C-alpha positions as CSV (number, residue, x, y, z in Angstrom):
1,M,-22.3,-4.4,20.6
2,K,-22.2,-3.4,24.3
3,P,-19.0,-2.7,26.1
4,P,-18.3,-4.6,29.4
5,I,-20.2,-2.7,32.2
6,E,-17.0,-3.0,34.4
7,L,-14.8,-1.3,31.8
8,I,-17.1,1.7,31.4
9,D,-17.7,2.0,35.1
10,Y,-13.9,2.0,35.7
11,I,-13.4,4.9,33.2
12,K,-16.4,6.9,34.7
13,K,-15.1,6.4,38.4
14,N,-11.5,6.9,38.0
15,D,-9.0,9.4,36.6
16,N,-5.5,9.9,35.3
17,F,-5.3,7.6,32.2
18,S,-2.5,6.9,29.8
19,L,-3.8,6.1,26.3
20,V,-1.5,3.9,24.4
21,I,-1.6,2.3,20.8
22,H,0.6,-0.1,19.1
23,V,3.8,0.5,17.3
24,N,3.8,1.8,13.8
25,P,0.3,3.0,14.3
26,D,-2.4,3.1,11.6
27,G,-5.5,5.1,11.2
28,D,-7.7,2.8,13.2
29,A,-5.4,3.1,16.3
30,L,-4.9,6.8,16.0
31,G,-8.4,7.7,15.3
32,A,-9.8,5.5,18.1
33,M,-7.4,6.9,20.6
34,L,-7.9,10.6,19.4
35,A,-11.9,10.0,19.8
36,L,-11.5,8.6,23.3
37,G,-9.2,11.4,24.2
38,E,-11.8,14.1,23.4
39,A,-14.4,12.1,25.3
40,L,-12.1,12.0,28.4
41,R,-11.6,15.7,28.0
42,T,-15.4,16.3,27.7
43,M,-15.7,14.2,31.0
44,G,-13.1,16.4,32.7
45,K,-10.5,13.5,33.0
46,V,-7.0,13.9,33.2
47,F,-5.1,11.9,30.4
48,M,-2.1,11.7,28.2
49,M,-2.0,10.2,24.7
50,F,1.1,8.1,23.6
51,S,2.5,6.7,20.4
52,K,5.8,5.0,20.4
53,D,6.5,5.8,16.9
54,G,4.6,9.2,16.7
55,V,2.1,10.2,14.0
56,P,2.7,9.5,10.3
57,S,2.6,12.5,8.2
58,Y,-0.6,11.3,6.3
59,S,-2.5,11.0,9.7
60,K,-1.7,14.5,11.1
61,F,-4.9,15.9,9.6
62,L,-6.6,14.0,12.4
63,P,-8.0,16.5,15.0
64,D,-5.9,16.8,18.0
65,S,-3.2,14.6,16.6
66,D,-0.5,17.1,17.6
67,K,-1.5,16.3,21.3
68,I,-0.1,12.9,20.9
69,I,3.1,12.5,22.7
70,Q,5.9,10.4,20.8
71,G,7.0,7.9,23.3
72,I,5.6,5.7,26.1
73,P,4.6,6.4,29.6
74,A,7.4,6.5,32.2
75,E,8.5,3.2,33.7
76,D,7.3,4.3,37.2
77,S,4.0,5.3,35.8
78,T,1.1,5.8,38.3
79,T,-1.6,6.1,35.8
80,N,-4.3,3.9,34.4
81,L,-3.5,2.3,31.0
82,I,-5.9,2.2,28.2
83,L,-4.4,0.1,25.5
84,I,-6.1,0.6,22.2
85,D,-6.1,-1.4,18.9
86,C,-3.6,-3.8,20.7
87,N,-3.6,-6.4,23.3
88,E,-0.2,-7.1,24.1
89,A,2.3,-5.1,26.2
90,K,5.2,-5.7,23.8
91,R,3.3,-4.6,20.7
92,G,2.3,-1.4,22.6
93,G,6.0,-0.7,23.5
94,I,5.2,-0.7,27.2
95,A,6.5,-4.2,28.4
96,G,7.7,-3.8,32.1
97,I,5.9,-0.8,32.8
98,G,3.5,-0.8,35.9
99,F,0.2,0.8,35.9
100,I,-2.6,1.2,38.4
101,K,-5.0,-0.9,36.2
102,R,-4.8,-2.0,32.6
103,L,-7.8,-1.6,30.4
104,V,-7.6,-3.0,26.8
105,I,-9.9,-2.2,23.8
106,D,-9.1,-4.2,20.6
107,H,-10.7,-6.1,17.7
108,H,-7.7,-8.5,17.3
109,L,-7.6,-12.0,18.6
110,T,-6.0,-12.2,21.9
111,E,-2.4,-13.3,22.0
112,E,-1.8,-13.2,25.6
113,D,-3.9,-12.6,28.8
114,F,-3.1,-9.1,29.4
115,G,-5.4,-6.5,31.0
116,D,-7.4,-6.0,34.1
117,F,-10.7,-4.9,32.3
118,K,-10.7,-5.4,28.5
119,W,-13.0,-5.7,25.4
120,V,-11.6,-7.7,22.8
121,E,-14.1,-8.2,19.9
122,P,-12.6,-9.9,16.8
123,K,-16.0,-9.6,15.0
124,A,-15.6,-5.8,15.0
125,A,-14.4,-4.4,11.8
126,A,-12.3,-1.9,13.6
127,S,-11.3,-0.7,17.0
128,G,-13.1,2.7,16.0
129,I,-16.3,0.7,16.0
130,L,-15.7,-0.5,19.5
131,M,-14.8,3.0,20.5
132,Y,-17.9,4.5,19.1
133,H,-19.9,2.2,21.4
134,I,-17.7,3.1,24.4
135,I,-18.1,6.8,23.8
136,K,-21.9,6.3,23.5
137,A,-21.8,4.2,26.7
138,L,-19.9,7.0,28.5
139,G,-22.8,9.4,27.7
140,V,-20.5,11.7,25.5
141,E,-22.0,13.5,22.5
142,I,-20.3,12.8,19.1
143,T,-18.8,16.0,18.2
144,Q,-17.3,16.7,14.7
145,N,-13.8,16.0,15.9
146,I,-14.8,12.6,17.3
147,A,-16.8,11.7,14.1
148,T,-13.9,12.5,12.2
149,N,-11.4,10.4,14.0
150,L,-13.9,7.6,14.2
151,Y,-14.8,7.8,10.7
152,T,-11.1,7.6,9.7
153,A,-10.6,4.7,12.1
154,I,-13.3,2.6,10.5
155,A,-12.4,3.7,6.9
156,V,-8.9,2.6,7.3
157,D,-9.6,-1.0,8.6
158,T,-12.5,-1.6,6.1
159,G,-10.4,-0.3,3.0
160,T,-12.9,2.4,2.8
161,F,-15.8,0.0,3.1
162,R,-14.5,-2.3,0.5
163,Y,-13.3,-5.3,2.7
164,Q,-15.6,-8.2,3.6
165,N,-15.5,-6.9,7.3
166,T,-18.0,-4.1,6.1
167,K,-21.4,-5.0,7.6
168,S,-24.5,-3.3,7.7
169,D,-23.9,-1.9,11.3
170,T,-20.6,-0.6,10.0
171,L,-22.4,1.6,7.5
172,S,-24.9,2.7,9.8
173,I,-22.3,3.8,12.3
174,A,-20.4,5.6,9.4
175,S,-23.7,7.3,8.4
176,E,-24.3,8.6,11.9
177,L,-20.6,10.0,12.0
178,V,-21.1,11.7,8.7
179,S,-24.4,13.3,10.3
180,A,-22.1,14.3,13.1
181,G,-19.8,16.2,10.8
182,A,-17.3,13.6,9.3
183,N,-16.4,14.7,5.8
184,P,-15.9,11.4,3.7
185,S,-14.3,13.1,0.7
186,Y,-11.9,15.2,2.9
187,I,-10.8,12.1,4.9
188,A,-10.3,10.0,1.7
189,E,-8.3,12.9,0.1
190,Q,-6.0,13.2,3.2
191,L,-5.6,9.2,3.6
192,Y,-4.9,8.4,-0.1
193,N,-3.8,11.4,-2.0
194,K,-1.4,13.2,0.4
195,W,1.7,11.2,-0.3
196,S,5.4,12.2,0.7
197,V,8.0,12.0,-2.1
198,A,9.6,9.3,-0.1
199,R,6.6,7.1,0.2
200,F,6.0,7.4,-3.6
201,N,9.5,6.4,-4.3
202,L,9.1,3.4,-2.1
203,L,6.0,2.3,-3.9
204,I,7.9,2.6,-7.2
205,K,10.7,0.4,-5.9
206,F,8.0,-2.1,-4.5
207,L,6.2,-2.4,-7.8
208,N,9.4,-2.7,-9.7
209,S,10.2,-5.9,-7.7
210,I,6.9,-7.6,-8.9
211,E,7.4,-11.1,-10.4
212,I,4.5,-13.2,-11.8
213,Y,4.6,-17.0,-11.6
214,D,1.4,-18.7,-13.1
215,D,-1.3,-17.2,-10.9
216,I,0.9,-15.9,-8.2
217,A,2.2,-12.3,-8.0
218,I,5.3,-11.9,-5.8
219,T,6.8,-8.6,-4.6
220,V,9.4,-7.7,-2.2
221,L,9.8,-4.9,0.3
222,T,13.0,-4.7,2.1
223,R,14.7,-2.5,4.8
224,D,17.2,-1.4,2.2
225,M,14.3,0.0,0.0
226,I,12.9,1.8,2.9
227,A,16.3,3.3,3.9
228,D,17.2,4.1,0.3
229,T,14.1,6.3,-0.3
230,G,14.1,7.9,3.1
231,A,10.8,6.3,3.9
232,G,9.7,5.1,7.3
233,P,7.9,1.9,8.4
234,H,4.7,4.0,8.4
235,D,5.0,4.4,4.7
236,T,4.5,0.6,4.1
237,E,0.9,0.8,5.4
238,D,-1.4,-0.6,2.6
239,I,1.3,-0.7,0.0
240,V,0.9,-4.3,-0.5
241,N,-2.7,-3.7,-2.0
242,F,-0.9,-2.0,-5.0
243,S,0.6,-5.1,-6.2
244,G,-2.8,-6.9,-6.3
245,M,-4.3,-4.1,-8.2
246,L,-1.4,-4.0,-10.8
247,Y,-1.8,-7.8,-11.3
248,M,-5.5,-7.5,-11.9
249,K,-4.9,-5.1,-14.5
250,M,-2.4,-7.1,-16.2
251,V,-4.5,-10.2,-16.3
252,Y,-7.9,-8.7,-17.0
């Protein structure tokens, strides 16, 4: 994969960037943004990183995650937007905000024609894959911090390489990131074994709602469940997969 030349040239020749990800961010969005942030810092660029809903507790192990600002750029922003893992202003929480130029980096199908320079590649397993190629094209070395953030981004959106979107190039990139310092066991431990009490209680309520009709397992996750357990929207990430795991164990 090769990033659009005009997108790379714009980043190289300009400054003052606002990096933004989608609401209720996952590890792909956060990891990709943090990796680009370090690359921009290496290049001597001025930038800020924004997440409207902040950083979930289980993602705070990511290098430089404490530098992410919870919120969005000012309405009278005079910066260049880089929207990551998202291609809609509304989903990024930035509808109505003006920017000098709008750059979009995403692997989801485009819902609207947003962005002056964009790389939207649905065939990519994760935005972290695209960001790997962008950082390479910018001529920035993959440091241990960049490797950790990119590996996390890719691991999250491939189900730690279990999903069908895991291809040979995905594994090749992951291998390079491990060689650059990413620690797979540490990252997996942080992502999957560091649960808050609220998230665990939410999972219990979610699994207790399971009902099986013939070959279909139906579960319910309500706002009341989230409120009753003191959990947040980010605590629902990946939780639906547990219903499938439970059903498979009951059937087989």
